[in-house]
C-alpha positions in Angstrom: -0.3 0.1 -0.1 2.5 2.7 1.1 5.9 3.3 -0.6 9.0 2.5 0.9 10.7 5.6 2.2 14.8 5.1 2.5 16.4 7.2 4.8 20.0 8.3 4.5 21.1 5.7 6.9 20.5 2.9 4.6 17.3 1.5 6.4 13.7 1.6 5.4 11.2 3.9 7.4 8.6 1.7 9.4 5.2 2.5 8.6 2.6 2.8 11.4 -1.5 3.2 10.9 -3.2 6.2 11.4 -2.2 9.6 12.4 0.4 10.5 14.9 -0.7 11.9 18.4 -1.7 15.1 18.6 -1.8 15.8 14.5 -3.9 18.9 13.6 -2.9 19.2 10.0 -4.3 18.5 6.6 -6.6 15.4 6.4 -7.9 13.5 3.0 -11.4 12.3 3.8 -12.1 8.8 3.7 -8.4 8.0 2.9 -6.3 5.2 4.4 -3.7 6.7 6.9 0.0 6.0 8.0 2.7 8.0 9.4 6.7 6.9 10.1 9.0 8.8 12.0 13.3 9.3 11.9 15.5 11.6 13.9 14.6 14.1 11.4 11.1 14.4 11.6 7.8 12.4 10.7 6.2 11.8 7.6 2.1 11.4 7.3 0.6 9.7 4.2 -3.0 9.6 3.3 -4.4 7.3 0.2 -7.4 6.9 -1.3 -7.7 4.8 -4.3 -10.5 3.8 -6.7 -10.9 2.0 -10.1 -9.2 4.8 -12.9 -7.2 6.8 -10.3 -4.8 7.0 -7.1 -4.9 10.2 -5.0 -2.2 10.7 -2.3 -1.7 13.1 -0.1 1.8 13.5 1.9 2.9 15.8 4.8 6.4 15.9 5.7 7.4 17.3 9.3 10.9 18.0 8.9 13.4 19.5 11.6 16.6 19.7 9.5 18.4 18.9 6.3 17.1 15.4 5.0 17.2 13.6 1.7 14.9 10.5 1.5 14.5 8.0 -1.2 11.6 6.9 -3.2 10.3 5.1 -6.0 7.6 5.4 -8.5 4.7 2.7 -7.7 2.2 3.4 -11.0 3.0 4.0 -14.4 0.8 6.5 -16.2 -0.3 9.9 -16.3 0.6 11.5 -12.8 0.2 14.9 -11.3 2.3 16.5 -8.1 1.1 19.4 -6.4 2.7 21.6 -3.9 -0.1 22.4 -1.0 2.6 24.1 1.2 6.0 25.1 1.0 8.5 24.2 -1.9 9.1 20.6 -3.1 12.7 19.5 -4.4 13.1 16.2 -5.7 15.0 14.0 -8.3 13.7 12.2 -10.4 15.3 9.2 -12.7 16.3 10.2 -16.1 15.0 13.5 -15.6 17.6 15.3 -12.6 16.5 18.1 -9.9 12.7 19.4 -10.2 11.5 22.2 -8.1 8.1 23.5 -7.1 7.1 26.3 -5.7 3.9 26.2 -3.3 1.1 26.4 -5.8 2.6 24.9 -8.6 2.1 21.3 -10.3 3.7 19.1 -12.7 2.3 16.7 -14.9 4.5 13.5 -16.0 3.9 10.2 -18.1 5.8 8.2 -15.1 7.1 4.9 -15.3 7.1 2.3 -12.4 10.1 1.5 -10.7 11.8 4.8 -11.5 13.9 6.5 -8.8 13.1 9.4 -7.0 14.7 11.3 -4.2 12.9 14.0 -1.8 15.2 16.7 -1.1 14.2 18.9 2.2 16.8 21.6 2.7 15.6 23.6 5.6 13.2 22.7 8.5 9.3 23.1 8.3 6.5 21.4 7.2 5.8 20.5 3.6 2.9 19.6 2.1 2.0 17.9 -1.6 -0.6 16.3 -3.1 -0.1 13.7 -5.8 -2.5 11.8 -8.2 -1.9 9.3 -10.8 -4.7 8.3 -13.7 -5.3 4.9 -15.7 -4.8 4.8 -19.2 -8.5 4.2 -20.1 -9.5 7.4 -18.1 -7.0 9.5 -19.8 -7.7 8.1 -23.5 -11.5 9.6 -22.9 -10.0 12.8 -22.7 -7.1 12.6 -25.4 -9.8 12.4 -27.8 -10.9 15.4 -27.1 -7.7 17.1 -26.2 -5.0 17.2 -28.9 -2.6 18.8 -27.3 -2.3 16.3 -24.6 -2.6 13.5 -27.6 0.7 15.1 -29.2 2.3 15.8 -25.6 1.8 11.8 -24.7 3.1 10.9 -28.2 6.4 12.9 -28.1 7.4 13.0 -24.6 9.5 10.4 -22.8 8.6 8.9 -20.0 9.3 10.6 -16.4 9.8 14.3 -18.6 7.1 17.0 -17.9 4.5 17.1 -20.6 4.0 20.9 -20.0 4.7 23.4 -22.6 8.2 24.9 -21.8 9.1 21.6 -19.8 8.4 23.9 -16.4 5.8 23.1 -13.5 2.8 25.7 -13.9 1.0 27.6 -11.3 -2.5 26.0 -10.4 -5.3 28.5 -10.8 -8.3 29.2 -8.5 -10.2 26.2 -10.0 -7.7 23.8 -9.3 -7.1 24.6 -6.0 -11.0 24.7 -5.3 -11.3 21.6 -6.7 -8.4 20.3 -4.7 -10.1 21.6 -1.5 -13.4 20.0 -2.2 -11.6 17.1 -2.5 -9.9 17.2 0.9 -13.1 18.2 2.6 -15.8 16.1 1.1 -19.2 16.4 3.5 -20.4 12.6 2.4 -19.8 9.4 3.8 -20.2 6.1 2.4 -21.0 5.4 -1.2 -22.1 9.2 -1.8 -18.3 10.0 -0.7 -17.0 7.5 -3.2 -19.5 9.1 -6.2 -18.3 12.9 -5.2 -14.5 11.9 -5.3 -15.2 9.8 -8.5 -16.8 13.2 -10.0 -14.2 15.8 -8.3 -11.0 13.2 -9.9 -12.4 13.5 -13.1 -13.2 17.1 -12.9 -9.6 17.8 -11.7 -8.1 15.8 -14.5 -9.7 18.2 -16.9 -8.8 21.3 -15.3 -4.9 20.3 -14.8 -4.8 19.2 -18.6 -6.5 22.6 -19.4 -4.3 24.9 -17.1 -1.1 23.1 -18.1 -1.6 23.2 -21.8 -3.1 26.8 -22.1 -1.4 29.4 -24.1 1.8 30.1 -22.1 4.7 32.3 -21.6 7.9 31.6 -20.1 8.3 33.9 -17.1 12.1 33.2 -16.6 12.6 35.3 -19.8 11.6 38.3 -18.7 11.6 37.9 -14.6 14.6 37.0 -12.4 13.8 34.5 -9.9 13.3 36.7 -6.9 11.1 38.7 -9.2 8.9 35.5 -9.7 8.9 34.7 -6.0 7.7 38.2 -5.1 4.7 37.3 -7.9 3.8 34.4 -6.0 3.9 36.0 -2.5 1.4 38.5 -4.0 -1.0 35.7 -4.9 -0.6 34.2 -1.7 -1.1 37.2 0.0 -4.8 38.0 -2.0 -5.6 34.2 -1.3 -5.4 34.3 2.2 -6.9 37.6 2.6 -10.0 37.8 0.3 -11.5 40.2 2.8 -9.1 42.8 2.7 -8.9 45.6 0.2 -5.4 45.9 -0.9 -4.0 48.2 -3.7 -1.8 47.6 -5.9 0.8 50.2 -4.5 0.3 48.2 -1.0 1.0 44.8 -2.5 3.8 45.9 -4.3 5.3 47.5 -1.2 4.3 44.4 0.8 6.3 41.9 -1.4 8.9 44.2 -2.3 8.4 44.6 -6.2 7.8 47.7 -8.3 4.2 48.3 -9.5 5.0 48.0 -12.8 6.9 44.9 -12.6 4.1 43.3 -10.2 1.2 43.8 -12.7 3.2 42.9 -15.7 4.8 39.8 -13.9 1.4 38.7 -12.6 -0.1 38.6 -15.8 3.0 36.5 -17.3 3.1 33.9 -14.6 -0.9 33.6 -14.1 -2.1 34.5 -17.2 -4.7 37.1 -15.5 -4.4 40.3 -13.5 -4.0 40.9 -9.7 -7.4 41.7 -8.7 -9.0 39.1 -11.4 -7.4 36.8 -9.3 -8.9 38.2 -6.2 -12.5 38.0 -7.6 -11.9 34.6 -8.5 -10.8 34.0 -5.0 -13.5 35.7 -3.2 -16.4 33.8 -5.8 -14.7 30.5 -4.9 -14.9 30.9 -1.3 -18.0 32.9 -1.0 -19.7 29.6 -3.0 -17.8 26.8 -0.8 -19.0 29.1 2.2 -22.8 29.0 0.7 -22.9 25.4 0.2 -20.9 24.3 3.4 -22.1 26.6 6.6 -25.4 28.2 7.0 -23.8 31.6 7.7 -26.2 34.4 6.4 -25.3 35.8 2.9 -24.5 39.3 4.3 -21.9 37.7 6.7 -20.6 35.6 3.8 -20.1 38.6 1.8 -18.2 40.7 4.6 -16.0 37.4 4.9 -14.9 37.9 1.1 -14.7 41.5 1.2 -18.1 42.9 0.6 -19.5 45.1 3.5 -23.1 45.7 1.4 -25.2 42.8 0.7 -26.2 44.2 -2.4 -22.4 44.5 -3.8 -21.9 41.2 -2.9 -25.0 39.6 -4.7 -24.1 41.8 -8.1 -20.9 40.5 -7.9 -21.9 36.7 -7.4 -24.5 37.0 -10.3 -22.0 38.6 -12.9 -19.2 35.8 -11.9 -21.2 32.9 -11.6 -24.3 33.8 -13.6 -27.1 33.0 -11.0 -27.6 34.5 -7.7 -26.0 33.1 -4.3 -29.4 32.3 -3.2 -30.3 30.0 -5.5 -27.2 27.4 -4.2 -29.8 27.3 -0.8 -33.0 26.9 -2.5 -34.7 23.6 -2.0 -35.5 21.6 -4.9 
């Protein structure tokens, strides 16, 4: 069931069923869970598997520099998405790969290929991995020629994405992942819900990965790209705030022109367009998962007046927020 992690001391770490005592971190609803320990920290692995796909959430809590050996378990189309902190890993035949928080990469992996996870600084690292069976991918290939061409021309383990670089996960991808992690259902209904969301995630990943793309490395320095990602994180974590471009630029230490241009280049959307996406996705999630009044939800996503919130929601989604709570 669980991958065999090889410690630098040439021993395989032992998995124990269940979450560690006192664990209060990210959890994958309905998953099988195991954890393991070493002197440098702890690993929590949560796995959900069904016909057509495999989903795994890994949490590494590291206290000092550490490298862990691993191996690819399944051949096929695979996605890795960094949920918290950056991720570095070496993949057989490819070399060192780096994912910033909020980035993802798509591969066609070969089972048995060696992987090494590199943790250069202490902290908690969270990432999601999912793989899709060929029969499920073939359904999408028929309708999406860029994916078919990439699968046909790209060697095993190489990145499938244009430019050979990871891509930023958009609001829709992150929203879908959030819904996967917080399924409100149990039993067969939970299985049905996750099946649906995994197919939705596959479509979103391919759509995000293969859309028209410009390499941000051509015009931006690495520290400027870091600042652009910091700006997006600031907006995502504070949808109720009313930042100006000048304030965001000051907080991430980048001039306004570079911030606006760089944000558009990296994420293919403007900064305030991103803020609107975040607000509307969060509002929809709150409406469907809580009993909070619409006025309170509007305030939580930056709208002090209910009429302004309803208008913005209707323009974005095509229907008023109250429609989500009407009984059939």
